[in-house]
N, C-alpha and C positions, 0 to 999 in steps of 0.2 A: 505494499499500499505505500503511495506516496505521500510525505509528508511535507514535502518543499515549501506549501502556501504559507508554511508555520515564519517562513523568513522571507517570504517574497509579499503576503499579504497586507496591507495597509493597518497599523497596529491597534488603533482605538476599534475599528470593524471585528478586527480576530480577538482581540479579550472582550468584545461585548459577545462573538460568539460562541467561544470556548466559557466564558464565565455565566452566563446568562442561565443554564440550565443547570448550571450548580447553585446559582443564587434560588432560582426555585425552590431547588430540592432543597438547599438547605431552610430555605423560610419555612417549608412544608415540615421539615424534620423539627425547627424550634416552635413551629405552632403545634407538633407534636406534645413536645415538652410541656408546653404550657396546659395543652389540655390533658395531659396525662397528670399533671400536678393536681389541674383542678378536680379532676374526678376522685383523686386519691385525698384530697381536702374535704369532701363530701363524706368520706367514708368517717374521717374524724381528725382532731387536732395532734392526737397523738400519731397517727397514721403519715400527717404530715410533716412532721417532725423527724421520723422513724426514716423520712424517704431523705431528708437533707441530709439525716446522717450517715446513709448509707453512699449517698451520692461522691463523696470523693472517694470510695475505693471503687465504685462504679465506675465511675470516671477513668481512674488508674487502669482499670482491665482493658476501658474502651482505649485507652490514649495509647497502649501497646500496640492495639490491632492498627491506631491511626497512623503510629509514628514509625511502626516498620512499612507501612503501606507506602507513606512518602517517601521512604528511602528506593522501595521497589518501584517508584513512579519518576524518580531523579535519576535512577540508574536506567530505565527504559528509553527517557525520552533525550538523554544525555546521547546514550550508543546511537540511537536512530540519528540523531543530528552529526554521530560520527558516521553514519552509513554502517556502522558494525551490527550487523544484523543477527549472526550468533548471538553473541553478548546480548541481546534483548533479548532472545530466546530464553537463555541462562537466567536473565535477570528475572523473570517471570516464573520461570520452573521453580528455581531454590525460592522465589517468593510465595510461591504457593506453598511449598512442601514445609517451609520453617513457620509459614503462616497456623496452620494444623496443630505444630507441636507448642505456638506459643500460646495458642486458646487453649491447648489442654492443661497446660500449666496454670494459667490462670484460674480458670477451674478449681482446679486442687488446691491450689495457695487462698486464693479468697473467701471459700467454702470455710478452711482451717482459721482462719485470721479474724474472722468477723464478728464471734462471741468475743474477743478479747478488745479489737478496736473498738466496738458501739461500747462496750463497758467504759471505757477511758473518760466517757462523756456523763456517766452516772446518770443515764437514764431512768424513767420507771420503767417497772417491769413489762407494762403494757407498749411501752416504746419499745424495749430491746425485742421483746414478743415477735409484733410487725418487722422488725428491721431484719432478724432474721426470716421469716418465714418470704418475706421479698426476695431477700439477697441470694439466699439456697438454693432458689428457682431459678433468678435470672442470670448467676453466673453460670449455672449447667448450660447456657446458650453461647458460651464465651468462644469457644471454637469454631463454631459457626459464623459469628460476627467476627471473628478475625479473617476466615476465608472469604466472607461477603466484602468487606474492607479492603483485603488485596486485591481481589478481582476489581472494586470498584477502581482501586489506583492504578490496574492494570490497564482497563478502558480508556482514563482520564489522561494516561500518558499517551495512547496513540489519536487522542483529538475527537476519541465516541464520546464527549459531553452528555449528548441528547441518551443514552442507553444508562448514559451512570445516573441521570437526572429522572427518569423513566422507573429504575429499578427500586433507589432511594425512594421516591414519591410513593410507590405502590405500597413498599414494607410500611411505610408513615401510614399511610390510609388504611392499610388492612389494621395496623395499631389502633388507630383511632377509632372505628369501626367498633372493635373488639375487648376496647377500655372500659365502657359502660354496659357491655354487654356481660362479659366475663366478670368485672366488679361488683355489677348489681343483680346479676342473675336475670336478663330478658329471655323471655320467649323458654325453649328447651332449658337454656343452661342454669344452671346452680348458681346462687349467687357467694362469688368466693373472695369479694372484696381484695385486701393487698395482694394474693396469690393470683388473681385475676389480673391486676397488671404487672404481673411479672410475666406471666404465661403469653398475655398480648405483646408484650416487647416482643418476647422469643420467637411468636408464630411471623412477624412483622420481619425480624432478621432472618427467617426463614426462607419467605418467599421471594429476598431480595435474592439469595445465592441461587435459589432455581431459576431466575429470571436471568442471572448474569450466566450461565450454564447454559440455558436453553440458546442464547443470542450467541455464545460461542461457536456453539457445536454446529450452527446453522449459518454463519458469517465467518470470512476470513478477516480478522481483525489487525495483522501486520505483524502480531508476535505469537509466536507458536509454547505450547505446554509440551515439554516431551524430554525422555528422557537423554540427557548429557551425560557426559564425562566429568569427575568433580572437578572444580574448579576454585581453587579458594582466594583469589582474586577478586572474584564474582560475589562471594559471600562475605568479604570483606568491605565491598563496595556497598552493598547494601546496608550491612551493620553501619557502614562509617556516616552515614548520611541518618538510617533508622535508627541505630540508639541514641542520638541527640535528640531526633525529633522526637522520639518518645518518650524523653525525659522534658522538652519542650510541653509537649502532650500531660504529661504526670504530671506538672509543676502547680497548676493549677488546684490537684488535689492535696497536694503537701499544703498551699496556701488556704485553703478551706477548712483543713483541720487544726492547721494553727493558729487561726481566725478565730474559728471556734470552740479551742481551748481558752481563747482571751474574753469571748462574749460569753461564755456559760455562765464564767463567776458574776456577771450581772445577771442574768437573767434568760429562760430558755426561749425567752420571745427572741432576741438578740440573734440567737442561731438558725428560729426560723426566717427572722427578717432576712438573713445573708441568703439561707437556703434559696429563698422566693427572688432573691436579686439575682441568684446565678442560674434562675430559670427565666427570666427576664433577659439578662446579657446574651444567653444563645440567640434569644431572640433579634438581637440589634447587634451582636458582631458577628452572625451566621452568614449572612450576605455578603459582608466583608469576605469572610472565609470562603464564600463560594468564587468570588472574584479573586483572589488568593488562588486557591485550587484553580482557576480555568488559567490562571498566568504561570503556575509552574513547568507543565507541559513546553509552553511557548518559550519562557525564558531559557530551559535547560537544553531545546532543541536550539535553538539559536546559538548559547555557551558552547557547546557542540559542534556547530559549524562555525564560529571561530566569530561570530559576527557582532562583535563586541560595542558597536555604537548602538546597532538595535536593541542590545540586552539593556543599556542605558535608559533608552526611551519607552521599553518595557516596563519598568520599572516606576518611571515619572509618572506614565499615564494611570498604571493602576495605583498609586498613592493618592493621585487626584480622585480617582473614582471612590475611595475606600475612606477619604475623608469627605466625602458627602454624605456618604451614608451614614458614619458616625456624628455628622451635625443633624442628620436628621434625628437620629437614636436619641442624642441630646436634648434635642426642643420637645421631642416626644415624652420625657420622663421631667422635664421642667415643667410643661403644661397639663399634662394629663395623667399627674402620679397617682390620684386619689383611686380613678375606677381600673388604674391598672395594678394597684396594691389588692385593689377588693376583689380581683379575681381569685386571692389566693386565700382571703381572710377576709371574715365578717367582724373579727375580734377589734372594736373601737383602738385598742389602745397598739394593737398590731399594725392597724391601718396609719394612724397617725406617727408612730415612730419608724413605719417602712417610708412615707413621703418623705420625711427629713434625709433618710438613709440615702433613697434614691435620687434626691435633689443635689445631693453633694456630690455622689460617687461618680454621676454622671457628666460633671463638669470635666472630668478626663478624658471623656471618650472622644474629643476631637483630636486631641496631641498623639494620644494611643495611634491614631491612625499611621503613623511613624514606622512607629517599633513594629507593629504587626504585619506593614506591608515590607520592611527590610529582613523581618525574621522567615519571612515565607517564601521571598526571593533568595535568599542563600540557601533555603532547604532546594529551592528549585536547581539552584547552580550547583548542587554537592556538598556546600557548604557548611554540614551540620554543625559542627561545633562551635562556629560563627555565632551563628543563629542560637546555639544553647546559651552561648554566654547572655543576649542582649533577653533571652526568656527564664534565665537564671535570675537577672534584675527586677525584672517585674515582679516575680512571683515567690521570688525566696530571699535575697539577699539584701535588698532595699526593704519591700514592702512589710516585712514581719518584724524586724527589730524598729521602725518608724509607728508601725500599729501599737507595739506594745508600750513604748516609750510615750505617744499621743493619748493612747486612754487612760496611763495615768493622770494626764491633765486636764483631757475633756472628757475621759469617761469612754461609753462605745461609741459616741459620736468622732473619736478620735480615730477609730476603726475607718471609718467612712473616709476622712479626711486623708488618711494615709494613703489611698486608692490614685488620691491625686494628684498630691505631691509624686507618687513613684512616675505615675505616667509620664508629666512633666521631664523629671532627670531623665527617665530612660528613655525617651525620646531625642535629647540632643545625643546619647551617648551613640544610641542604635545607626543616627548617621554619618558618626565618626568609624563606627565598624563596620557598614555598609562601605562609604567610601575606600577607607584602605583595604577591604578586602577585594574590593569589585575593581 
């Protein structure tokens, strides 16, 4: 399959063509997250708190899948730009095989650690029970999820964005449909409550994998899954981007766990508010992440083809697009915080304090577009470790100590201001890292 259009087509139309399917699928995915939380909140406040506490580990397991998938995406795109088609085939083959192993390990590890992890936050017995019932089911699908994400990145690397859009949207829509049916027990289905939410999530992941496999079998996508001789260099190439990308994706989970440990000292209400914010953040950041996903194969292909000037122009175009999305997200949080927070809780105290938190945190959205774009571009160029430095600043090195210090001065509100200060500082450092590297 000819990918020459990646270095010939005008940049803005190309980025839009590659990005809009991912933006749509990311929006549907984030909508699923919000709807899922909405239905879980209808079960009880304890169910929503349990979901917030499980989220860091669930996100960590998913981060392993997405991070390694980014390594697959980068390796295939760069190899195609270099016209090394055999290496691209090896990247796909090893990528899929290793993703199965990663998924099985995630299931075993996550199921074993969840009781102790949840106990760290001193939950009530009901919250602990709900959290374990949810997590034990959802982590059984980890291998399916890992394979699905890897196939998604394979299709993205060759420019088949509409296929990934269709697959992701189908899985999310199935999840949205079955959430209320399985949670509340409509029709012939029993009322499963939190277990129903977990099963609906797994069913969506299964459907996505089936769609990818069917399309791969029926169409030639330009790379092939095949038996290949051992090649340690290919595996190293996958992990050289995949490990930093996995850490990038996993760091928010570390951050949430750390911030929860700070906030729980004041009240579990703030833990709930932080959990609600991260659900909302996915809705705001997902469109920008969709653009980033569309950018990765383009910038990787042009880097492999030694089109250095075009690489710079791609970065600039994507940065402007992400900035626009973040500004819209910031305005929504400033102007409409009450109806947004009210989707997840009808508790007056949660709504009032949640509004304040949302209006503070969103002040860092626009400037964060710099860090998000730089990190995504570096991953697409195969510069995973440089991208990791940016994420470490955003999620660990700066924000955790700043949040801890400000919480002593401002109370829980200091945690919200830590988001803003961290984004401003990290944006400046991100530009320096990107310019020095590229």
